[in-house]
Every structure is written in structure tokens, then in C-alpha cells.
N, C-alpha and C positions, 0 to 999 in steps of 0.2 A: 362546664362543656364535656358530654359525654362520646364515647371514641366508641364505633362499632356495637354491635348487638350482643348483648350479655344476659345472661339467663342466671338469676339468683333463685339456689332452693335449702333449703335447710336440711340436714345431714339425714333426718326421717326420711324426708321427702325424695332425697336421692337414694337412700337406702332403697325405699320403697318401689322407687322406679328401676334401680337395679335388679331386685328379686324378683320382679316380673320381667325382667330379659330374661334373668337366668332361666325362670319355668320355661321362658318359651323357647329358649334352647335346648332344654333338659326334652322337653315334648318334642322336639323338631328331631334330637336324636330319637328317640323311641321310635318315631315313625320311620325315618331309617331303616334304624335295628328291623321294626315288624316286616318291612320290605323284604328285607337280606334274610331272615328267619321264612316266610311265606316262601321265598324262590326254594329252598333247602329242605323245605316239608312237602313242595310237591318233586322234589327229585331232580329239581335241572340247576345246575350253575348262572346265576341273574348275568345278565349280559353287559350290565352296569358294576358290577362289583364292585369293582377297585374305587368307580367314583363315588358309590355309597357309600364305602369305608371311609374316603376320601374328607366327606363331608360329614359324616359323624366325628372324624378325628376334628377338623374345624369349629363344630359347633360346641366340640367336649374345651376346646382350647379357650373359645370366648368365654366359656361359663365359666374355666379358672379366673383368668383375667378380672370377670366381671366381680366374681367372688372374694376375690381378692381388694378389688376397690373398698366394696362393701364392708368387708370385713377392718378395714381399715380409714376408715371415716372418722371425722373426731366430732364427737357426742357435742350436740348444741353451736353447732358452728353452722356459718352459712355458706355454702359456695359460689363463686361466681363463676359462671363456666360460659366459654365460649362456644363457636363452631365444632374448634375441633376439639375440644375438650367433650363436647356432645357427641361426637363420633367416635372418640376413644373409647366411651362409654357406652358403645351401643344404643344412645336415647333417641338417635335420629338415621333416618334411614340413607343408604347411599345415595348421592343424586344420580347414581348411571343404573342404578336398583330401580330406582322408583318407588318405593315400598319394602316393608319388611314382609317376606314370605316363605309360608310354608311350602312345600309341595304336597300338592294331591298326587298320590302314586296310583296306579292301576293295580289290579291283582298278581300282576307279573312282576311289580315294582317298580314300572316304568312312570315317570314323573308324566302327568296327564293338562295339569294346571295346578295354578299357584293359590293358597289361601293369604288371605292378607292378614299380620297379624292384629 
């Protein structure tokens, strides 16, 4: 009998998925930094500066966690992942958010919509 839903991935497949998520977070960090930079270039403080800086830190922290996981996979092994494992590894979207999204920012750096990952 099989209990629950679990996904098996080779260490190579898992490393590839983690690398994709790391790249996504790095691109998101750059989008937030660009919004901050553009507001400075225009000579005015961004009205949501602390929120954008917080988002940059969160994505940086997630990049560190995912990099740590990827660097410590055991080559040639198969990983059996539960839903909890998939969420921890940032491989499935948060059920409350609905999907992975990267904010689309207007020229003032305000969020105007979201881009699915």
C-alpha cells in the first residue's frame, strides 16, 4: 500500500529544478533593485522603499536556502518528496498565493500587476 502522494526525483532533476527557482529569485531581486534605482535616479524617495527592500531580503534569503539544498544533494540518489518537502524547496506555489509571481512595477516602482513564473 502506498500512503499519500510523493514525488520521486533524481538528484540531477532536483538540482535542475532548484537552479530554476534560484534564477527566478535572482531575477525578481533585480526587478526590485531596478525599481529602487529608478526612483533614486528620478530624485525622489520611493514611497514603498522599505517594502521593496524587505522583498529583496526575502528573495535573497530564499536564494541562500535553495543554493544550500542544491549544493548538498547526494549525486546519483533518488529523493522521495512530500508536499512539505516541495514547499520547503520552493518547487510548488503557496496555496494561499495561487502561483509564483514576479511583480510588474511601473516607472515609479509601484506594483501594477504580476507575472507568473
